[in-house]
N, CA, C and O atoms as a GROMACS GRO file, in nm:
protein
  572
    1UNK      N    1  11.724   8.379  10.541
    1UNK     CA    2  11.629   8.478  10.451
    1UNK      C    3  11.490   8.503  10.525
    1UNK      O    4  11.440   8.614  10.502
    2UNK      N    5  11.433   8.435  10.596
    2UNK     CA    6  11.280   8.467  10.688
    2UNK      C    7  11.332   8.562  10.800
    2UNK      O    8  11.257   8.642  10.855
    3UNK      N    9  11.469   8.550  10.831
    3UNK     CA   10  11.480   8.670  10.957
    3UNK      C   11  11.511   8.812  10.914
    3UNK      O   12  11.466   8.914  10.966
    4UNK      N   13  11.590   8.804  10.818
    4UNK     CA   14  11.603   8.920  10.702
    4UNK      C   15  11.473   8.940  10.700
    4UNK      O   16  11.438   9.014  10.792
    5UNK      N   17  11.364   8.892  10.612
    5UNK     CA   18  11.253   8.948  10.600
    5UNK      C   19  11.180   9.002  10.728
    5UNK      O   20  11.134   9.116  10.731
    6UNK      N   21  11.175   8.940  10.803
    6UNK     CA   22  11.102   8.926  10.970
    6UNK      C   23  11.195   9.106  11.019
    6UNK      O   24  11.133   9.197  11.074
    7UNK      N   25  11.305   9.113  10.992
    7UNK     CA   26  11.377   9.225  11.039
    7UNK      C   27  11.372   9.325  10.963
    7UNK      O   28  11.419   9.430  11.005
    8UNK      N   29  11.304   9.320  10.808
    8UNK     CA   30  11.244   9.398  10.769
    8UNK      C   31  11.099   9.429  10.797
    8UNK      O   32  11.072   9.546  10.771
    9UNK      N   33  10.988   9.350  10.847
    9UNK     CA   34  10.910   9.376  10.845
    9UNK      C   35  10.937   9.457  11.007
    9UNK      O   36  10.933   9.579  10.988
   10UNK      N   37  10.954   9.436  11.103
   10UNK     CA   38  11.001   9.488  11.194
   10UNK      C   39  11.021   9.625  11.204
   10UNK      O   40  10.958   9.708  11.268
   11UNK      N   41  11.147   9.639  11.108
   11UNK     CA   42  11.146   9.831  11.081
   11UNK      C   43  11.064   9.877  11.017
   11UNK      O   44  11.091   9.993  10.986
   12UNK      N   45  10.929   9.825  10.963
   12UNK     CA   46  10.836   9.898  10.958
   12UNK      C   47  10.751   9.971  11.010
   12UNK      O   48  10.686  10.070  10.977
   13UNK      N   49  10.766   9.879  11.136
   13UNK     CA   50  10.637   9.944  11.224
   13UNK      C   51  10.704  10.033  11.324
   13UNK      O   52  10.819  10.073  11.336
   14UNK      N   53  10.600  10.049  11.385
   14UNK     CA   54  10.665  10.237  11.462
   14UNK      C   55  10.723  10.109  11.621
   14UNK      O   56  10.703   9.992  11.653
   15UNK      N   57  10.786  10.210  11.665
   15UNK     CA   58  10.893  10.142  11.839
   15UNK      C   59  10.796  10.135  11.937
   15UNK      O   60  10.803  10.056  12.031
   16UNK      N   61  10.699  10.220  11.920
   16UNK     CA   62  10.655  10.209  12.060
   16UNK      C   63  10.484  10.205  11.990
   16UNK      O   64  10.469  10.244  11.874
   17UNK      N   65  10.378  10.162  12.064
   17UNK     CA   66  10.216  10.158  12.073
   17UNK      C   67  10.179  10.316  12.123
   17UNK      O   68  10.237  10.390  12.202
   18UNK      N   69  10.086  10.330  12.060
   18UNK     CA   70  10.014  10.477  12.081
   18UNK      C   71  10.003  10.511  12.255
   18UNK      O   72   9.935  10.442  12.331
   19UNK      N   73  10.066  10.606  12.291
   19UNK     CA   74  10.070  10.684  12.414
   19UNK      C   75   9.898  10.707  12.436
   19UNK      O   76   9.839  10.802  12.385
   20UNK      N   77   9.828  10.600  12.521
   20UNK     CA   78   9.720  10.662  12.531
   20UNK      C   79   9.661  10.754  12.626
   20UNK      O   80   9.549  10.806  12.630
   21UNK      N   81   9.754  10.759  12.698
   21UNK     CA   82   9.727  10.873  12.822
   21UNK      C   83   9.737  11.023  12.744
   21UNK      O   84   9.642  11.100  12.730
   22UNK      N   85   9.884  11.046  12.695
   22UNK     CA   86   9.862  11.128  12.594
   22UNK      C   87   9.747  11.174  12.539
   22UNK      O   88   9.692  11.278  12.572
   23UNK      N   89   9.699  11.074  12.432
   23UNK     CA   90   9.583  11.075  12.326
   23UNK      C   91   9.459  11.103  12.400
   23UNK      O   92   9.360  11.146  12.342
   24UNK      N   93   9.464  11.073  12.575
   24UNK     CA   94   9.330  11.102  12.594
   24UNK      C   95   9.360  11.243  12.640
   24UNK      O   96   9.261  11.315  12.655
   25UNK      N   97   9.460  11.287  12.661
   25UNK     CA   98   9.438  11.424  12.750
   25UNK      C   99   9.439  11.521  12.630
   25UNK      O  100   9.379  11.628  12.641
   26UNK      N  101   9.501  11.493  12.522
   26UNK     CA  102   9.444  11.552  12.402
   26UNK      C  103   9.294  11.566  12.353
   26UNK      O  104   9.239  11.672  12.324
   27UNK      N  105   9.226  11.418  12.346
   27UNK     CA  106   9.111  11.412  12.319
   27UNK      C  107   9.035  11.383  12.382
   27UNK      O  108   8.994  11.270  12.358
   28UNK      N  109   8.980  11.441  12.475
   28UNK     CA  110   8.899  11.390  12.593
   28UNK      C  111   8.774  11.323  12.540
   28UNK      O  112   8.722  11.333  12.429
   29UNK      N  113   8.732  11.244  12.661
   29UNK     CA  114   8.606  11.198  12.583
   29UNK      C  115   8.492  11.337  12.676
   29UNK      O  116   8.510  11.391  12.785
   30UNK      N  117   8.383  11.354  12.577
   30UNK     CA  118   8.293  11.447  12.626
   30UNK      C  119   8.182  11.397  12.489
   30UNK      O  120   8.182  11.338  12.381
   31UNK      N  121   8.105  11.460  12.574
   31UNK     CA  122   7.927  11.462  12.492
   31UNK      C  123   7.950  11.510  12.340
   31UNK      O  124   7.920  11.451  12.236
   32UNK      N  125   8.013  11.637  12.360
   32UNK     CA  126   8.038  11.691  12.233
   32UNK      C  127   8.107  11.685  12.128
   32UNK      O  128   8.091  11.733  12.016
   33UNK      N  129   8.221  11.595  12.194
   33UNK     CA  130   8.272  11.525  12.102
   33UNK      C  131   8.324  11.342  12.085
   33UNK      O  132   8.410  11.275  12.143
   34UNK      N  133   8.211  11.307  11.964
   34UNK     CA  134   8.207  11.180  11.969
   34UNK      C  135   8.323  11.124  11.959
   34UNK      O  136   8.362  11.035  12.035
   35UNK      N  137   8.411  11.190  11.828
   35UNK     CA  138   8.517  11.161  11.758
   35UNK      C  139   8.659  11.110  11.830
   35UNK      O  140   8.746  11.040  11.780
   36UNK      N  141   8.653  11.177  11.985
   36UNK     CA  142   8.750  11.145  12.001
   36UNK      C  143   8.741  11.034  12.078
   36UNK      O  144   8.849  10.983  12.108
   37UNK      N  145   8.543  10.931  12.155
   37UNK     CA  146   8.548  10.809  12.146
   37UNK      C  147   8.562  10.731  12.098
   37UNK      O  148   8.585  10.620  12.146
   38UNK      N  149   8.551  10.770  11.933
   38UNK     CA  150   8.641  10.680  11.821
   38UNK      C  151   8.754  10.610  11.816
   38UNK      O  152   8.792  10.496  11.790
   39UNK      N  153   8.813  10.754  11.860
   39UNK     CA  154   9.001  10.764  11.834
   39UNK      C  155   9.039  10.705  11.968
   39UNK      O  156   9.150  10.651  11.967
   40UNK      N  157   8.980  10.701  12.076
   40UNK     CA  158   9.046  10.628  12.172
   40UNK      C  159   9.020  10.479  12.123
   40UNK      O  160   9.122  10.411  12.112
   41UNK      N  161   8.884  10.410  12.088
   41UNK     CA  162   8.874  10.269  12.075
   41UNK      C  163   8.967  10.252  11.956
   41UNK      O  164   9.010  10.141  11.927
   42UNK      N  165   9.007  10.391  11.869
   42UNK     CA  166   9.066  10.277  11.779
   42UNK      C  167   9.231  10.254  11.791
   42UNK      O  168   9.298  10.162  11.745
   43UNK      N  169   9.269  10.359  11.863
   43UNK     CA  170   9.387  10.323  11.897
   43UNK      C  171   9.418  10.206  11.998
   43UNK      O  172   9.531  10.157  12.001
   44UNK      N  173   9.296  10.153  12.097
   44UNK     CA  174   9.333  10.056  12.225
   44UNK      C  175   9.351   9.920  12.074
   44UNK      O  176   9.428   9.825  12.069
   45UNK      N  177   9.284   9.949  12.010
   45UNK     CA  178   9.298   9.835  11.852
   45UNK      C  179   9.364   9.805  11.830
   45UNK      O  180   9.400   9.688  11.832
   46UNK      N  181   9.463   9.978  11.765
   46UNK     CA  182   9.590   9.927  11.734
   46UNK      C  183   9.688   9.885  11.807
   46UNK      O  184   9.789   9.827  11.766
   47UNK      N  185   9.670   9.905  11.886
   47UNK     CA  186   9.799   9.914  11.982
   47UNK      C  187   9.784   9.736  12.052
   47UNK      O  188   9.874   9.683  12.117
   48UNK      N  189   9.681   9.685  12.024
   48UNK     CA  190   9.644   9.558  12.028
   48UNK      C  191   9.739   9.445  11.934
   48UNK      O  192   9.812   9.349  11.958
   49UNK      N  193   9.692   9.514  11.822
   49UNK     CA  194   9.739   9.463  11.673
   49UNK      C  195   9.871   9.466  11.700
   49UNK      O  196   9.913   9.367  11.761
   50UNK      N  197   9.965   9.566  11.668
   50UNK     CA  198  10.074   9.638  11.709
   50UNK      C  199  10.125   9.530  11.779
   50UNK      O  200  10.212   9.467  11.719
   51UNK      N  201  10.098   9.495  11.880
   51UNK     CA  202  10.177   9.402  12.027
   51UNK      C  203  10.176   9.276  11.982
   51UNK      O  204  10.256   9.197  12.033
   52UNK      N  205  10.084   9.229  11.876
   52UNK     CA  206  10.034   9.080  11.828
   52UNK      C  207  10.140   9.091  11.725
   52UNK      O  208  10.224   9.002  11.735
   53UNK      N  209  10.167   9.206  11.597
   53UNK     CA  210  10.248   9.166  11.534
   53UNK      C  211  10.382   9.154  11.573
   53UNK      O  212  10.448   9.050  11.562
   54UNK      N  213  10.430   9.275  11.624
   54UNK     CA  214  10.541   9.279  11.681
   54UNK      C  215  10.590   9.182  11.765
   54UNK      O  216  10.708   9.148  11.755
   55UNK      N  217  10.478   9.108  11.888
   55UNK     CA  218  10.594   9.002  11.945
   55UNK      C  219  10.574   8.897  11.867
   55UNK      O  220  10.693   8.868  11.863
   56UNK      N  221  10.527   8.820  11.805
   56UNK     CA  222  10.529   8.706  11.708
   56UNK      C  223  10.614   8.733  11.626
   56UNK      O  224  10.679   8.629  11.617
   57UNK      N  225  10.663   8.814  11.551
   57UNK     CA  226  10.772   8.837  11.449
   57UNK      C  227  10.883   8.803  11.560
   57UNK      O  228  10.945   8.697  11.555
   58UNK      N  229  10.902   8.890  11.649
   58UNK     CA  230  11.021   8.884  11.743
   58UNK      C  231  11.021   8.738  11.828
   58UNK      O  232  11.138   8.722  11.861
   59UNK      N  233  10.952   8.638  11.871
   59UNK     CA  234  10.909   8.541  11.897
   59UNK      C  235  10.969   8.433  11.777
   59UNK      O  236  11.053   8.347  11.804
   60UNK      N  237  10.900   8.458  11.617
   60UNK     CA  238  10.968   8.383  11.564
   60UNK      C  239  11.116   8.334  11.524
   60UNK      O  240  11.165   8.223  11.508
   61UNK      N  241  11.175   8.485  11.515
   61UNK     CA  242  11.322   8.536  11.515
   61UNK      C  243  11.381   8.421  11.638
   61UNK      O  244  11.448   8.320  11.616
   62UNK      N  245  11.333   8.474  11.768
   62UNK     CA  246  11.410   8.380  11.820
   62UNK      C  247  11.405   8.245  11.817
   62UNK      O  248  11.496   8.173  11.858
   63UNK      N  249  11.231   8.177  11.736
   63UNK     CA  250  11.284   8.049  11.776
   63UNK      C  251  11.355   8.020  11.630
   63UNK      O  252  11.362   7.898  11.645
   64UNK      N  253  11.405   8.039  11.512
   64UNK     CA  254  11.473   8.023  11.403
   64UNK      C  255  11.602   8.031  11.499
   64UNK      O  256  11.667   7.931  11.467
   65UNK      N  257  11.647   8.075  11.564
   65UNK     CA  258  11.770   8.104  11.619
   65UNK      C  259  11.782   7.981  11.727
   65UNK      O  260  11.887   7.922  11.752
   66UNK      N  261  11.655   7.955  11.785
   66UNK     CA  262  11.672   7.804  11.855
   66UNK      C  263  11.651   7.880  12.054
   66UNK      O  264  11.664   7.822  12.162
   67UNK      N  265  11.624   7.987  12.028
   67UNK     CA  266  11.601   8.069  12.200
   67UNK      C  267  11.489   8.025  12.261
   67UNK      O  268  11.485   8.004  12.383
   68UNK      N  269  11.369   8.003  12.167
   68UNK     CA  270  11.246   7.954  12.216
   68UNK      C  271  11.167   7.892  12.147
   68UNK      O  272  11.159   7.920  12.028
   69UNK      N  273  11.089   7.792  12.202
   69UNK     CA  274  11.055   7.695  12.152
   69UNK      C  275  10.969   7.733  12.016
   69UNK      O  276  10.899   7.834  12.024
   70UNK      N  277  10.969   7.652  11.877
   70UNK     CA  278  10.893   7.662  11.730
   70UNK      C  279  10.753   7.631  11.779
   70UNK      O  280  10.709   7.516  11.775
   71UNK      N  281  10.653   7.782  11.846
   71UNK     CA  282  10.521   7.648  11.861
   71UNK      C  283  10.439   7.678  11.720
   71UNK      O  284  10.484   7.735  11.619
   72UNK      N  285  10.344   7.640  11.736
   72UNK     CA  286  10.244   7.592  11.588
   72UNK      C  287  10.166   7.758  11.550
   72UNK      O  288  10.098   7.785  11.450
   73UNK      N  289  10.197   7.837  11.646
   73UNK     CA  290  10.136   7.961  11.601
   73UNK      C  291  10.262   8.019  11.537
   73UNK      O  292  10.264   8.095  11.441
   74UNK      N  293  10.396   7.958  11.623
   74UNK     CA  294  10.489   8.067  11.550
   74UNK      C  295  10.558   7.985  11.406
   74UNK      O  296  10.636   8.049  11.335
   75UNK      N  297  10.533   7.882  11.381
   75UNK     CA  298  10.538   7.805  11.297
   75UNK      C  299  10.420   7.863  11.146
   75UNK      O  300  10.432   7.852  11.024
   76UNK      N  301  10.302   7.929  11.242
   76UNK     CA  302  10.211   7.939  11.108
   76UNK      C  303  10.248   8.109  11.064
   76UNK      O  304  10.220   8.146  10.950
   77UNK      N  305  10.330   8.231  11.192
   77UNK     CA  306  10.419   8.309  11.142
   77UNK      C  307  10.505   8.284  11.044
   77UNK      O  308  10.493   8.358  10.946
   78UNK      N  309  10.604   8.187  11.040
   78UNK     CA  310  10.686   8.164  11.006
   78UNK      C  311  10.664   8.127  10.830
   78UNK      O  312  10.725   8.176  10.735
   79UNK      N  313  10.550   8.018  10.829
   79UNK     CA  314  10.530   8.009  10.701
   79UNK      C  315  10.412   8.126  10.627
   79UNK      O  316  10.365   8.088  10.520
   80UNK      N  317  10.374   8.231  10.666
   80UNK     CA  318  10.357   8.341  10.645
   80UNK      C  319  10.434   8.457  10.585
   80UNK      O  320  10.434   8.511  10.474
   81UNK      N  321  10.493   8.474  10.688
   81UNK     CA  322  10.700   8.549  10.605
   81UNK      C  323  10.736   8.504  10.489
   81UNK      O  324  10.773   8.571  10.392
   82UNK      N  325  10.724   8.358  10.501
   82UNK     CA  326  10.761   8.274  10.349
   82UNK      C  327  10.710   8.265  10.241
   82UNK      O  328  10.758   8.277  10.128
   83UNK      N  329  10.557   8.233  10.295
   83UNK     CA  330  10.442   8.290  10.132
   83UNK      C  331  10.392   8.415  10.185
   83UNK      O  332  10.283   8.390  10.236
   84UNK      N  333  10.420   8.526  10.196
   84UNK     CA  334  10.422   8.642  10.201
   84UNK      C  335  10.209   8.654  10.254
   84UNK      O  336  10.125   8.732  10.208
   85UNK      N  337  10.194   8.567  10.337
   85UNK     CA  338  10.063   8.544  10.387
   85UNK      C  339  10.054   8.622  10.500
   85UNK      O  340  10.152   8.619  10.573
   86UNK      N  341   9.962   8.691  10.533
   86UNK     CA  342   9.916   8.720  10.686
   86UNK      C  343   9.852   8.590  10.743
   86UNK      O  344   9.762   8.529  10.684
   87UNK      N  345   9.934   8.532  10.924
   87UNK     CA  346   9.924   8.439  10.961
   87UNK      C  347   9.776   8.459  11.038
   87UNK      O  348   9.727   8.571  11.048
   88UNK      N  349   9.716   8.354  11.086
   88UNK     CA  350   9.564   8.369  11.138
   88UNK      C  351   9.592   8.432  11.227
   88UNK      O  352   9.526   8.536  11.230
   89UNK      N  353   9.702   8.415  11.354
   89UNK     CA  354   9.722   8.464  11.477
   89UNK      C  355   9.684   8.631  11.432
   89UNK      O  356   9.599   8.675  11.509
   90UNK      N  357   9.720   8.715  11.344
   90UNK     CA  358   9.720   8.837  11.292
   90UNK      C  359   9.568   8.844  11.261
   90UNK      O  360   9.497   8.920  11.328
   91UNK      N  361   9.513   8.762  11.155
   91UNK     CA  362   9.404   8.775  11.149
   91UNK      C  363   9.290   8.785  11.278
   91UNK      O  364   9.191   8.851  11.251
   92UNK      N  365   9.294   8.746  11.368
   92UNK     CA  366   9.239   8.724  11.484
   92UNK      C  367   9.200   8.835  11.608
   92UNK      O  368   9.120   8.824  11.701
   93UNK      N  369   9.300   8.953  11.566
   93UNK     CA  370   9.262   9.062  11.616
   93UNK      C  371   9.312   9.174  11.508
   93UNK      O  372   9.374   9.279  11.524
   94UNK      N  373   9.271   9.125  11.416
   94UNK     CA  374   9.304   9.266  11.300
   94UNK      C  375   9.169   9.284  11.207
   94UNK      O  376   9.081   9.199  11.200
   95UNK      N  377   9.170   9.421  11.132
   95UNK     CA  378   9.043   9.440  11.083
   95UNK      C  379   9.060   9.348  10.920
   95UNK      O  380   9.168   9.332  10.864
   96UNK      N  381   8.933   9.301  10.867
   96UNK     CA  382   8.937   9.279  10.766
   96UNK      C  383   9.036   9.262  10.670
   96UNK      O  384   9.037   9.376  10.623
   97UNK      N  385   9.093   9.221  10.628
   97UNK     CA  386   9.167   9.271  10.510
   97UNK      C  387   9.194   9.091  10.419
   97UNK      O  388   9.211   8.982  10.474
   98UNK      N  389   9.190   9.124  10.263
   98UNK     CA  390   9.262   9.020  10.189
   98UNK      C  391   9.401   9.051  10.138
   98UNK      O  392   9.442   8.980  10.046
   99UNK      N  393   9.456   9.121  10.170
   99UNK     CA  394   9.609   9.165  10.110
   99UNK      C  395   9.726   9.074  10.131
   99UNK      O  396   9.729   9.013  10.239
  100UNK      N  397   9.809   9.057  10.060
  100UNK     CA  398   9.900   8.944  10.108
  100UNK      C  399  10.011   9.039  10.184
  100UNK      O  400  10.014   9.160  10.162
  101UNK      N  401  10.100   8.975  10.273
  101UNK     CA  402  10.141   9.038  10.388
  101UNK      C  403  10.231   9.124  10.352
  101UNK      O  404  10.237   9.209  10.441
  102UNK      N  405  10.315   9.151  10.255
  102UNK     CA  406  10.390   9.286  10.206
  102UNK      C  407  10.282   9.377  10.210
  102UNK      O  408  10.286   9.448  10.310
  103UNK      N  409  10.187   9.398  10.135
  103UNK     CA  410  10.073   9.495  10.127
  103UNK      C  411   9.986   9.522  10.253
  103UNK      O  412   9.967   9.631  10.306
  104UNK      N  413   9.954   9.445  10.277
  104UNK     CA  414   9.887   9.452  10.454
  104UNK      C  415   9.961   9.540  10.529
  104UNK      O  416   9.906   9.641  10.573
  105UNK      N  417  10.129   9.509  10.561
  105UNK     CA  418  10.192   9.560  10.655
  105UNK      C  419  10.182   9.716  10.601
  105UNK      O  420  10.150   9.802  10.683
  106UNK      N  421  10.198   9.741  10.514
  106UNK     CA  422  10.207   9.890  10.426
  106UNK      C  423  10.089   9.916  10.496
  106UNK      O  424  10.091   9.966  10.609
  107UNK      N  425   9.987   9.886  10.437
  107UNK     CA  426   9.837   9.945  10.497
  107UNK      C  427   9.830   9.950  10.650
  107UNK      O  428   9.758  10.038  10.698
  108UNK      N  429   9.895   9.867  10.733
  108UNK     CA  430   9.855   9.866  10.831
  108UNK      C  431   9.945  10.000  10.916
  108UNK      O  432   9.900  10.056  11.016
  109UNK      N  433  10.094  10.040  10.845
  109UNK     CA  434  10.157  10.179  10.930
  109UNK      C  435  10.068  10.242  10.802
  109UNK      O  436  10.004  10.329  10.861
  110UNK      N  437  10.036  10.248  10.693
  110UNK     CA  438   9.932  10.369  10.688
  110UNK      C  439   9.873  10.409  10.800
  110UNK      O  440   9.898  10.503  10.876
  111UNK      N  441   9.761  10.294  10.802
  111UNK     CA  442   9.676  10.311  10.906
  111UNK      C  443   9.720  10.376  11.075
  111UNK      O  444   9.664  10.450  11.156
  112UNK      N  445   9.800  10.332  11.072
  112UNK     CA  446   9.894  10.381  11.229
  112UNK      C  447   9.919  10.502  11.192
  112UNK      O  448   9.886  10.571  11.288
  113UNK      N  449   9.974  10.596  11.076
  113UNK     CA  450  10.017  10.690  11.091
  113UNK      C  451   9.905  10.760  11.043
  113UNK      O  452   9.914  10.882  11.051
  114UNK      N  453   9.812  10.718  10.999
  114UNK     CA  454   9.659  10.806  10.976
  114UNK      C  455   9.613  10.846  11.143
  114UNK      O  456   9.597  10.964  11.171
  115UNK      N  457   9.593  10.732  11.255
  115UNK     CA  458   9.585  10.775  11.384
  115UNK      C  459   9.692  10.841  11.465
  115UNK      O  460   9.670  10.885  11.578
  116UNK      N  461   9.797  10.846  11.412
  116UNK     CA  462   9.925  10.937  11.470
  116UNK      C  463   9.908  11.106  11.456
  116UNK      O  464   9.928  11.200  11.533
  117UNK      N  465   9.867  11.095  11.335
  117UNK     CA  466   9.843  11.224  11.234
  117UNK      C  467   9.698  11.316  11.306
  117UNK      O  468   9.682  11.438  11.317
  118UNK      N  469   9.597  11.192  11.350
  118UNK     CA  470   9.486  11.270  11.433
  118UNK      C  471   9.520  11.291  11.546
  118UNK      O  472   9.490  11.403  11.586
  119UNK      N  473   9.584  11.214  11.632
  119UNK     CA  474   9.646  11.256  11.754
  119UNK      C  475   9.734  11.406  11.777
  119UNK      O  476   9.713  11.478  11.874
  120UNK      N  477   9.825  11.433  11.678
  120UNK     CA  478   9.874  11.538  11.649
  120UNK      C  479   9.827  11.658  11.632
  120UNK      O  480   9.869  11.760  11.687
  121UNK      N  481   9.713  11.646  11.531
  121UNK     CA  482   9.691  11.775  11.422
  121UNK      C  483   9.516  11.777  11.498
  121UNK      O  484   9.463  11.888  11.492
  122UNK      N  485   9.451  11.691  11.550
  122UNK     CA  486   9.279  11.689  11.570
  122UNK      C  487   9.243  11.630  11.484
  122UNK      O  488   9.310  11.608  11.383
  123UNK      N  489   9.130  11.590  11.506
  123UNK     CA  490   9.001  11.533  11.388
  123UNK      C  491   9.058  11.576  11.239
  123UNK      O  492   9.081  11.697  11.233
  124UNK      N  493   9.081  11.515  11.136
  124UNK     CA  494   9.091  11.587  10.974
  124UNK      C  495   9.003  11.611  10.939
  124UNK      O  496   8.908  11.535  10.958
  125UNK      N  497   8.987  11.733  10.868
  125UNK     CA  498   8.850  11.743  10.744
  125UNK      C  499   8.854  11.684  10.690
  125UNK      O  500   8.874  11.759  10.594
  126UNK      N  501   8.855  11.544  10.628
  126UNK     CA  502   8.772  11.429  10.597
  126UNK      C  503   8.836  11.290  10.632
  126UNK      O  504   8.957  11.301  10.652
  127UNK      N  505   8.790  11.171  10.644
  127UNK     CA  506   8.829  11.067  10.689
  127UNK      C  507   8.848  10.967  10.584
  127UNK      O  508   8.795  10.964  10.472
  128UNK      N  509   8.961  10.857  10.654
  128UNK     CA  510   8.968  10.765  10.521
  128UNK      C  511   8.890  10.638  10.620
  128UNK      O  512   8.926  10.572  10.718
  129UNK      N  513   8.763  10.644  10.538
  129UNK     CA  514   8.630  10.572  10.666
  129UNK      C  515   8.689  10.393  10.635
  129UNK      O  516   8.631  10.322  10.717
  130UNK      N  517   8.785  10.306  10.541
  130UNK     CA  518   8.843  10.194  10.529
  130UNK      C  519   8.920  10.199  10.617
  130UNK      O  520   8.933  10.091  10.675
  131UNK      N  521   8.978  10.278  10.653
  131UNK     CA  522   9.144  10.282  10.741
  131UNK      C  523   9.056  10.266  10.873
  131UNK      O  524   9.126  10.344  10.939
  132UNK      N  525   8.999  10.243  10.926
  132UNK     CA  526   8.908  10.215  11.059
  132UNK      C  527   8.949  10.063  11.072
  132UNK      O  528   8.982   9.973  10.996
  133UNK      N  529   8.927  10.083  11.218
  133UNK     CA  530   8.924   9.892  11.291
  133UNK      C  531   8.794   9.882  11.229
  133UNK      O  532   8.763   9.821  11.127
  134UNK      N  533   8.708   9.966  11.322
  134UNK     CA  534   8.598   9.960  11.317
  134UNK      C  535   8.494  10.066  11.264
  134UNK      O  536   8.461  10.164  11.332
  135UNK      N  537   8.456  10.047  11.167
  135UNK     CA  538   8.376  10.125  11.067
  135UNK      C  539   8.232  10.164  11.112
  135UNK      O  540   8.184  10.267  11.064
  136UNK      N  541   8.182  10.116  11.172
  136UNK     CA  542   8.072  10.088  11.229
  136UNK      C  543   8.020  10.232  11.368
  136UNK      O  544   7.924  10.308  11.380
  137UNK      N  545   8.178  10.199  11.464
  137UNK     CA  546   8.210  10.309  11.524
  137UNK      C  547   8.221  10.439  11.484
  137UNK      O  548   8.174  10.535  11.546
  138UNK      N  549   8.283  10.445  11.379
  138UNK     CA  550   8.314  10.602  11.356
  138UNK      C  551   8.153  10.626  11.242
  138UNK      O  552   8.154  10.734  11.183
  139UNK      N  553   8.069  10.564  11.223
  139UNK     CA  554   7.962  10.613  11.173
  139UNK      C  555   7.884  10.619  11.270
  139UNK      O  556   7.817  10.723  11.273
  140UNK      N  557   7.862  10.529  11.373
  140UNK     CA  558   7.780  10.630  11.461
  140UNK      C  559   7.821  10.734  11.543
  140UNK      O  560   7.737  10.813  11.587
  141UNK      N  561   7.953  10.745  11.573
  141UNK     CA  562   8.009  10.928  11.593
  141UNK      C  563   7.966  11.015  11.559
  141UNK      O  564   7.916  11.108  11.622
  142UNK      N  565   7.984  10.989  11.402
  142UNK     CA  566   7.948  11.104  11.316
  142UNK      C  567   7.786  11.146  11.330
  142UNK      O  568   7.746  11.246  11.271
  143UNK      N  569   7.731  11.096  11.378
  143UNK     CA  570   7.549  11.074  11.392
  143UNK      C  571   7.578  11.197  11.479
  143UNK      O  572   7.487  11.255  11.537
   0.00000   0.00000   0.00000
């Protein structure tokens, strides 16, 4: 049952992290475009979180099958999937959120899609301020 939930969560997540070199090429850091700096900083944080989430889910599934040792962190991921709670190892590298795991994953995917659209289409006319990892950098960038 847990492996099926893990597979469902992994299916929702993007297969690849953001391509930082492509984002830097499309949105170069310059004094006159401070929002490009904000975008690139956000992408770094989202890539780190995506890596932690995906690796921990993959490792948890392997631990269920007996291919890796079920560490205390993986046990927390297992319990989180079972109880619909975001594991502490995700919270360590995540944005603040009190959502249960299902809603958290959906919100995370929405945030990733917002960033992906920003990369492809340029800065949006209005911003989802609570969708940022570090809202203070966005506010500083707008100043």
